[in-house]
Legacy VTK file of the C-alpha trace (Angstrom):
# vtk DataFile Version 3.0
C-alpha trace
ASCII
DATASET POLYDATA
POINTS 168 float
61.211 -12.238 20.776
61.516 -13.825 24.214
63.954 -11.152 25.387
61.521 -8.461 24.227
58.653 -9.990 26.230
60.899 -10.501 29.235
62.099 -6.887 29.271
58.710 -5.242 28.712
56.717 -7.505 31.007
59.559 -7.540 33.523
59.259 -3.761 33.785
55.490 -4.154 34.164
56.038 -6.735 36.913
58.506 -4.404 38.598
55.850 -1.682 38.499
53.309 -4.106 40.026
55.776 -4.933 42.782
56.381 -1.255 43.568
52.620 -0.613 43.793
52.163 -3.677 46.013
55.141 -2.870 48.243
54.514 0.858 48.669
50.758 1.152 48.246
51.334 4.082 45.878
48.206 5.234 44.043
49.643 5.109 40.533
48.915 2.493 37.875
51.594 -0.163 37.803
51.806 0.137 34.006
52.863 3.799 34.339
55.515 2.910 36.918
56.657 0.057 34.659
56.999 2.473 31.721
59.016 4.822 33.917
61.317 1.932 34.833
61.652 0.980 31.152
62.458 4.592 30.236
65.049 4.748 33.003
66.624 1.453 31.911
66.786 2.697 28.313
68.334 6.020 29.354
71.074 4.475 31.505
71.801 1.849 28.849
70.838 -1.242 30.848
68.315 -2.079 28.119
69.098 -1.582 24.446
66.389 -0.232 22.144
67.018 -3.050 19.690
65.995 -5.547 22.395
62.423 -4.228 22.554
61.900 -2.412 19.257
59.921 -5.057 17.316
57.506 -5.902 20.127
57.024 -2.213 20.910
56.149 -1.482 17.286
53.671 -4.378 17.282
52.004 -3.118 20.467
51.807 0.458 19.181
50.388 -0.696 15.831
47.560 -2.474 17.703
47.056 0.171 20.375
43.368 0.610 19.525
42.575 -2.882 20.800
43.759 -1.898 24.266
40.996 0.723 24.513
38.173 -1.750 23.837
37.956 -3.259 27.382
37.746 0.124 29.155
35.201 1.291 26.577
33.066 -1.792 27.174
33.436 -1.334 30.941
31.862 2.127 30.605
28.608 0.417 29.664
28.436 -0.971 33.199
28.399 2.588 34.558
25.923 4.241 32.174
23.442 4.812 35.005
26.116 6.621 37.064
27.205 8.657 34.035
23.569 9.583 33.291
22.973 10.654 36.897
26.288 12.518 37.349
26.852 13.890 33.848
27.227 17.512 34.965
30.023 16.924 37.545
31.780 14.629 35.087
31.545 17.256 32.345
32.705 20.046 34.672
35.628 17.967 35.954
36.649 17.214 32.380
36.436 20.854 31.259
38.140 22.285 34.363
40.961 19.732 34.315
41.519 20.301 30.586
41.711 24.075 31.067
44.037 23.664 34.068
46.342 21.372 32.112
46.467 23.849 29.211
47.153 26.826 31.491
49.813 25.064 33.568
51.475 23.662 30.458
51.508 27.112 28.820
52.926 28.770 31.931
55.628 26.129 32.281
56.504 26.554 28.615
56.829 30.327 29.084
58.988 29.848 32.189
61.274 27.447 30.346
61.605 29.853 27.401
62.533 32.717 29.781
65.047 30.491 31.567
66.612 29.441 28.264
66.886 33.085 27.207
68.559 33.995 30.499
70.980 31.103 30.160
71.747 32.116 26.579
72.371 35.712 27.695
74.678 34.527 30.484
76.497 32.279 28.053
76.875 35.177 25.630
78.257 37.397 28.394
80.684 34.642 29.360
81.864 34.295 25.763
82.283 38.061 25.416
84.322 38.239 28.620
86.397 35.281 27.475
86.945 36.902 24.066
88.092 40.127 25.753
90.568 38.176 27.897
91.849 36.312 24.849
92.291 39.595 22.980
94.163 41.092 25.943
96.396 38.031 26.205
97.094 38.147 22.475
98.118 41.797 22.706
100.392 40.970 25.654
101.947 38.092 23.707
102.448 40.351 20.681
104.205 42.916 22.901
106.327 40.168 24.411
107.233 38.837 20.951
108.217 42.371 19.893
110.410 42.777 22.968
112.040 39.383 22.400
112.727 40.252 18.755
114.266 43.598 19.759
116.408 41.889 22.387
117.591 39.307 19.877
118.385 42.050 17.406
120.388 43.920 20.071
122.299 40.724 20.920
123.181 40.182 17.293
124.324 43.789 16.925
126.309 43.559 20.150
128.043 40.401 18.920
128.979 42.195 15.721
130.110 45.229 17.648
127.529 47.494 16.087
125.509 50.214 17.787
127.514 50.412 21.028
127.071 53.474 23.173
130.027 55.585 24.259
130.083 54.141 27.789
130.150 50.593 26.451
133.040 51.456 24.097
135.067 52.980 26.955
134.587 49.854 29.041
135.810 47.611 26.257
LINES 1 169
168 0 1 2 3 4 5 6 7 8 9 10 11 12 13 14 15 16 17 18 19 20 21 22 23 24 25 26 27 28 29 30 31 32 33 34 35 36 37 38 39 40 41 42 43 44 45 46 47 48 49 50 51 52 53 54 55 56 57 58 59 60 61 62 63 64 65 66 67 68 69 70 71 72 73 74 75 76 77 78 79 80 81 82 83 84 85 86 87 88 89 90 91 92 93 94 95 96 97 98 99 100 101 102 103 104 105 106 107 108 109 110 111 112 113 114 115 116 117 118 119 120 121 122 123 124 125 126 127 128 129 130 131 132 133 134 135 136 137 138 139 140 141 142 143 144 145 146 147 148 149 150 151 152 153 154 155 156 157 158 159 160 161 162 163 164 165 166 167
């Protein structure tokens, strides 16, 4: 369990350090999660090292929303005064996220289709080359067989032309 705490909170501390050192305007927990994801992807951290603690934290995720919810009570007067801009910002940002996500999804689908078409064209061209090579090899095999047959006949003295008989 100590390794699990060390890895997860070490990534959080690394995120805190990056925010402190660079002054970036992102939450340190997000940067820490990005570090953890990177470490998992490159294999520096094994999933088994953090799996139990991660499951415990996810199972109790609701408790992590209580402090921000309680903190909203401190700003009820601001929310009451500025409800319309807050509502408009929420609606506009939600619509923008949906539109941008949909457009990106469509772009990715088109790109995948183009890549699939290119891959299909590549396979067709490769298949045509393979077929051509096979035909060439078949012709070569036929020629080799005929040559071998002629050698055998020549060794037996069969099927000699008149010029060859005069020479011998």
